[in-house]
C-alpha positions in Angstrom: 0.0 0.0 0.0 1.4 3.4 -1.0 2.3 6.1 1.5 -0.6 8.3 0.5 -3.1 5.4 0.6 -2.0 4.4 4.1 -2.7 7.9 5.3 -6.2 8.0 3.8 -7.8 6.6 7.0 -6.0 7.4 10.3 -7.0 7.4 13.9 -5.3 9.0 17.0 -6.2 7.4 20.3 -6.0 9.9 23.2 -6.2 12.8 20.7 -7.2 15.4 23.3 -4.2 14.7 25.5 -0.9 16.6 25.7 0.9 14.2 23.3 -2.1 13.1 21.3 -3.1 16.7 20.3 0.4 17.3 18.9 0.5 14.1 17.0 -3.0 14.9 15.6 -1.9 18.3 14.5 1.2 17.1 12.7 -0.7 14.3 11.0 -3.6 16.5 10.0 -1.2 18.9 8.3 0.7 16.1 6.5 -2.6 14.7 5.3 -3.9 18.1 4.1 -0.6 18.8 2.3 -1.0 15.4 0.5 -4.6 16.2 -0.4 -3.6 19.5 -2.0 -1.3 17.7 -4.5 -3.1 17.4 -7.9 -2.4 13.6 -8.1 -4.3 13.1 -4.8 -7.5 15.1 -5.6 -9.5 11.9 -5.8 -8.3 10.6 -2.4 -10.5 11.0 0.7 -8.3 11.7 3.7 -10.0 11.2 7.1 -8.4 11.6 10.5 -10.3 10.4 13.5 -9.5 12.2 16.8 -10.6 9.7 19.4 -10.8 10.6 23.1 -13.2 9.8 25.9 -13.5 13.5 26.8 -16.0 15.5 24.8 -14.8 18.7 26.5 -11.2 17.7 25.6 -12.2 17.2 22.0 -13.9 20.6 21.9 -10.7 22.2 23.2 -8.7 20.2 20.7 -10.5 21.7 17.7 -9.8 25.2 19.0 -6.2 24.3 19.5 -5.9 22.9 16.0 -7.4 26.0 14.5 -4.9 28.3 16.3 -1.9 26.1 15.5 -2.8 25.6 11.8 -3.2 29.3 11.4 0.4 29.8 12.7 1.6 27.0 10.3 -0.2 28.6 7.4 1.3 32.0 8.1 4.8 30.6 7.8 4.2 29.0 4.5 2.0 31.3 2.5 4.4 31.3 -0.5 4.1 27.5 -0.7 0.3 27.6 -0.2 -0.1 30.2 -2.9 1.4 27.8 -5.4 -0.9 25.0 -4.2 -4.0 27.2 -4.5 -3.0 28.8 -7.8 -6.0 27.2 -9.6 -8.4 28.7 -7.2 -9.0 32.1 -8.8 -11.3 33.3 -6.0 -8.4 33.1 -3.4 -6.2 36.1 -3.8 -5.1 37.7 -0.6 -2.8 36.0 1.9 -5.6 36.1 4.5 -7.9 34.2 2.2 -5.2 31.5 1.5 -4.6 31.1 5.3 -8.4 30.7 5.9 -8.7 28.2 3.1 -5.8 26.1 4.5 -7.3 26.1 8.0 -10.6 24.9 6.5 -8.8 22.2 4.5 -6.9 20.9 7.5 -9.8 20.9 9.9 -12.2 19.3 7.3 -10.0 16.2 7.5 -10.4 15.8 11.3 -13.4 13.9 12.8 -13.6 14.3 16.6 -15.3 11.2 18.2 -15.6 9.6 21.6 -16.0 6.0 20.3 -13.3 3.6 19.4 -15.3 2.1 16.6 -14.0 4.7 14.2 -10.6 3.1 14.4 -12.1 -0.2 13.1 -11.9 1.1 9.5 -8.5 2.9 9.7 -5.2 1.8 8.0 -3.0 3.5 10.6 -3.5 4.1 14.3 -1.5 6.4 16.5 -1.8 5.4 20.2 -1.1 8.2 22.7 -3.1 7.1 25.7 -1.7 7.1 29.3 1.5 5.1 30.0 -0.5 2.1 31.1 0.5 -1.2 29.5 -2.8 -2.9 30.2 -4.8 -0.1 28.7 -2.6 0.0 25.6 -2.9 -3.7 25.1 -6.7 -3.7 25.6 -7.3 -0.9 23.1 -5.0 -2.1 20.4 -6.1 -5.7 20.7 -9.8 -4.7 20.4 -9.1 -2.6 17.3 -7.0 -5.3 15.7 -9.8 -7.9 16.2 -12.5 -5.6 14.7 -10.4 -4.0 11.9 -10.3 -6.2 8.8 -7.5 -4.1 7.2 -4.6 -5.4 9.2 -3.8 -1.9 10.5 -0.4 -0.5 11.5 0.0 0.8 15.0 2.4 3.6 16.1 2.6 3.6 19.9 3.9 6.7 21.6 4.9 4.8 24.7 8.1 6.1 26.4 8.7 3.1 28.5 6.7 -0.1 27.7 8.6 -2.7 25.6 7.1 -2.9 22.2 7.4 -6.7 22.0 5.1 -7.0 25.0 2.4 -4.9 23.4 2.8 -6.8 20.1 2.6 -10.2 21.8 -0.2 -9.5 24.3 -2.4 -7.7 21.7 -1.6 -10.3 19.0 -0.6 -7.6 16.4 1.7 -9.9 14.5 4.5 -7.4 13.9 2.2 -4.6 12.8 3.4 -2.2 15.5 6.5 -0.1 16.3 7.3 2.5 18.9 7.2 6.0 17.6 8.0 8.1 20.7 7.5 11.8 20.0 9.0 14.2 22.6 6.9 16.8 24.3 5.5 18.9 22.7 5.4 16.9 19.5 4.6 19.9 17.3 7.9 21.6 18.4 10.3 18.8 19.4 12.4 17.5 16.6 13.3 14.1 18.2 11.5 10.8 17.7 12.7 7.6 19.2 12.0 4.7 16.8 11.7 1.3 18.4 11.2 -1.9 16.4 11.1 -5.6 17.3 12.4 -8.6 15.5 8.8 -9.1 14.3 8.2 -5.5 13.0 7.4 -5.6 9.3 10.0 -3.9 7.0 7.3 -2.0 5.1 6.1 -0.5 8.4 9.6 0.7 9.3 10.0 2.2 5.8 6.7 4.1 6.2 7.7 5.4 9.6 11.0 6.8 8.2 9.1 8.5 5.3 6.5 10.0 7.7 9.3 11.2 10.0 11.2 12.8 7.1 8.1 14.6 5.9 7.5 15.9 9.4 11.2 17.0 9.5 11.8 14.9 12.6 15.1 13.5 13.7 14.9 9.8 14.3 17.1 8.1 16.8 16.7 4.3 16.9 16.4 2.6 20.3 16.5 -1.1 21.0 13.4 -2.5 22.6 14.3 -2.2 26.3 11.9 -0.7 28.9 12.4 3.1 29.0 14.4 3.2 25.8 17.1 5.8 25.7 15.3 8.9 26.8 13.6 7.6 29.9 16.4 5.2 30.5 18.6 8.1 31.1 16.1 10.6 32.6 14.6 8.3 35.3 18.1 7.3 36.6 19.3 10.9 36.4 16.2 12.0 38.4 16.8 9.3 41.0 20.4 10.5 41.4 19.1 14.1 42.0 16.5 12.9 44.5 19.1 10.7 46.3 21.6 13.6 46.5 18.9 15.9 47.9 18.0 13.4 50.6 21.6 13.2 51.6 21.9 17.0 51.8 18.7 17.2 53.8 20.5 15.4 56.7 22.6 18.5 57.3 20.1 21.1 56.1 16.4 21.5 55.6 14.6 19.5 52.9 13.7 22.6 50.9 17.2 23.9 51.0 18.5 20.5 49.7 16.0 20.6 46.8 16.9 24.1 45.9 20.6 23.3 45.9 20.4 20.2 43.8 18.1 21.9 41.4 20.7 24.7 41.0 23.5 22.2 40.6 21.7 20.3 37.9 20.7 23.5 36.1 23.4 26.2 36.6 26.4 24.1 37.4 25.7 21.5 34.6 24.4 24.2 32.2 21.0 22.6 31.5 17.8 24.3 30.5 16.1 23.5 33.8 17.0 21.8 37.1 16.1 18.2 37.7 13.2 19.0 40.1 11.7 21.4 37.6 12.0 18.7 35.0 10.3 16.2 37.2 7.5 18.8 37.8 7.2 19.4 34.0 6.8 15.7 33.2 4.7 15.1 36.3 5.7 13.6 39.6 3.0 11.0 39.1 4.1 10.3 35.6 7.7 9.8 36.6 6.6 7.4 39.4 4.5 5.4 37.0 7.2 5.2 34.3 9.6 3.8 37.0 6.9 1.2 37.9 6.6 0.2 34.3 10.4 -0.1 33.8 11.2 -1.8 37.1 10.0 -5.4 36.3 12.2 -5.5 33.2 15.4 -4.5 34.9 18.0 -6.7 36.5 20.0 -5.8 39.7 18.4 -2.3 39.8 15.5 -0.7 41.6 13.9 2.4 40.0 11.8 3.6 42.9 11.6 6.7 45.1 9.8 6.8 48.5 9.8 10.6 48.2 7.8 10.6 45.0 5.3 8.1 46.6 5.0 10.5 49.6 4.4 13.5 47.4 1.7 11.7 45.4 -0.1 10.6 48.6 -0.2 14.3 49.5 -1.6 15.1 46.0 1.5 17.0 44.9 1.8 15.8 41.3 3.1 18.6 39.0 2.4 18.3 35.3 0.6 20.8 33.2 -2.9 22.4 33.1 -5.0 22.1 30.0 -3.7 25.6 28.9 -0.1 24.4 29.1 0.7 26.3 32.4 2.7 24.4 35.0 1.0 22.8 38.0 2.7 23.0 41.4 4.9 20.1 42.3 8.3 20.2 44.1 8.0 23.9 43.3 5.1 26.4 43.4 5.0 28.4 40.2 4.1 32.0 39.7 4.0 33.3 36.1 5.8 30.1 35.1 8.8 30.5 37.4 9.5 28.6 40.7 8.6 30.8 43.7 8.5 28.3 46.6 9.5 24.7 47.5 7.2 22.1 48.9 8.1 20.6 52.3 6.4 17.2 52.7 6.8 17.1 56.4 5.2 20.6 57.0 2.9 20.0 54.0 3.4 23.6 52.9 5.5 25.6 50.5 8.6 27.6 51.7 9.3 30.8 49.6 12.6 30.5 47.7 13.5 34.0 48.7 13.7 33.0 52.3 16.5 30.4 51.6 18.1 31.5 48.4 21.1 33.3 49.9 22.0 30.6 52.5 21.8 28.0 49.7 24.1 30.0 47.4 26.6 30.5 50.2 26.7 26.8 51.0 27.2 25.8 47.4 29.9 28.4 46.8 30.6 30.5 43.7 30.1 29.2 40.2 33.3 29.0 38.0 34.2 32.4 36.6 33.8 31.1 33.1 30.2 30.0 33.7 27.6 31.1 31.2 23.9 30.4 31.3 22.5 27.6 29.2 20.7 30.0 26.8 23.9 31.8 26.0 25.9 28.5 25.5 23.4 26.7 23.4 23.3 29.4 20.7 27.0 30.1 20.6 29.2 29.0 17.7 32.0 28.5 20.2 29.9 26.2 22.3 32.4 23.3 22.6 35.3 25.6 23.5 33.1 27.4 26.1 32.1 24.0 27.7 35.6 22.6 27.7 37.0 25.7 29.4 34.1 25.7 31.9 34.4 22.0 32.9 38.2 22.2 33.2 37.7 25.1 35.6 35.0 23.2 37.5 37.3 20.1 37.7 39.8 22.1 39.7 37.3 23.5 42.3 36.6 22.0 45.7 33.4 23.8 46.8 30.2 21.9 47.8 28.5 23.0 44.6 31.4 22.0 42.3 31.8 18.6 43.9 28.0 17.9 43.7 28.1 18.9 40.0 31.1 16.7 39.3 29.4 13.7 40.9 26.2 14.5 39.0 28.0 14.7 35.6 29.9 11.6 36.4 26.7 9.7 37.2 25.0 11.1 34.0 28.0 9.8 32.0 27.8 6.4 33.7 24.1 6.1 32.8 24.7 6.9 29.2 27.6 4.4 28.9 25.5 1.7 30.5 22.7 2.3 28.0 25.2 1.5 25.3 26.7 -1.5 27.1 23.2 -2.9 27.9 22.4 -2.5 24.1 19.6 -0.1 24.7 21.3 2.5 22.5 23.3 1.3 19.5 26.1 3.7 20.2 27.3 6.7 22.3 26.3 9.2 19.6 22.7 8.1 19.8 22.6 8.7 23.6 24.1 12.1 23.1 21.7 12.9 20.3 18.7 12.1 22.5 19.9 14.3 25.4 20.9 17.1 23.0 17.7 17.0 20.9 15.0 15.6 23.1 16.1 17.3 26.4 17.8 20.4 24.9 21.0 19.8 26.8 24.0 21.8 25.7 26.1 18.7 25.5 25.7 14.9 25.5 26.5 13.1 28.7 29.2 11.0 27.1 31.9 13.6 26.5 35.6 13.5 27.2 35.4 16.8 29.2 33.0 15.0 31.6 35.6 12.4 32.6 36.5 13.1 36.2 39.5 11.8 38.0 38.9 9.4 40.8 
């Protein structure tokens, strides 16, 4: 079946969610662009947005309209060529409006799974729950007579388990978009020994058309991204718990967050990143990964405790950050949650004492934003980490230990055959997490 034909009938499960909405947007635009080609005029492209929430689907359609308008505004020259035969469309505003109509006309928001029974291709973006994924995909596969292909957006569940349990006969692969899908360039591609070659070929074409960067991961729980992130997060949590023995918990969290952000030149600290993903989501991913790991326990009592107190992080429906380890005001951390006091402590009350305990940053330090955009990025980083290596402050030593652990995690992903090589580990952290450097770098080798 040709690429265009496979995309004539598509469904997105969990379409109103954070990941599903982005996948739906990208796919709707791709389908509309195909439809506008003269050779595809006779094709009937349909994209079913499936979600259990009617309210969520209503918000989804509003989101799509806004996002498609932004996309159209960026490619009016291209659209003008595509609409050149439509003599009644002259002004740019008319072209943009027409394109919005053409994209939205493809989408069918529905709350019933039956729509997927007639689709060639199904994107699954429901919650990170293996049982739910298997149940939904198994039911679709039983009822759909077209032998559909399944793209699961799972970030942690081994694909071979879904394939076997749902009896999909190799018609599935992992296509892990990073959040938000419409912005993030990275996709982790995970296949099994049973995945059909034509499905892999289609996935690569689809990713290329979406201008995504594919990094292959072998089929191990957590893959490369969460394989690194979950262990990196546990290191930060463990270090904070150690610090809390000689200082308050909130001071320890603030210090480790600063070490993992400022000292390691990352876009955000580890506790902010956990909040962004969701404390509950991180806990659940660890639960999913744990049974598949040998001689390792991915678990945090602290995360369990926060969740029992209903401190979960994550995002609101409008994309704003929910409170987690931090309380957020205008998108920025303003206070830190103390699980013993069950209250937030203002950062302003402890900032100075924490900075004094950590000590000064290296003189060559630059903020992540300045480093990431610099043409001399590698030289800046080498100079910075060489200076950090010679320092003996609490902050510098914590940072060196953190970078060493991050490197160990990356190397283990390669030795465990999760990642095919060191370059792929670095690419995931550079592209998917926006780090300024990959964890497996010569300048991150610390002397014992």
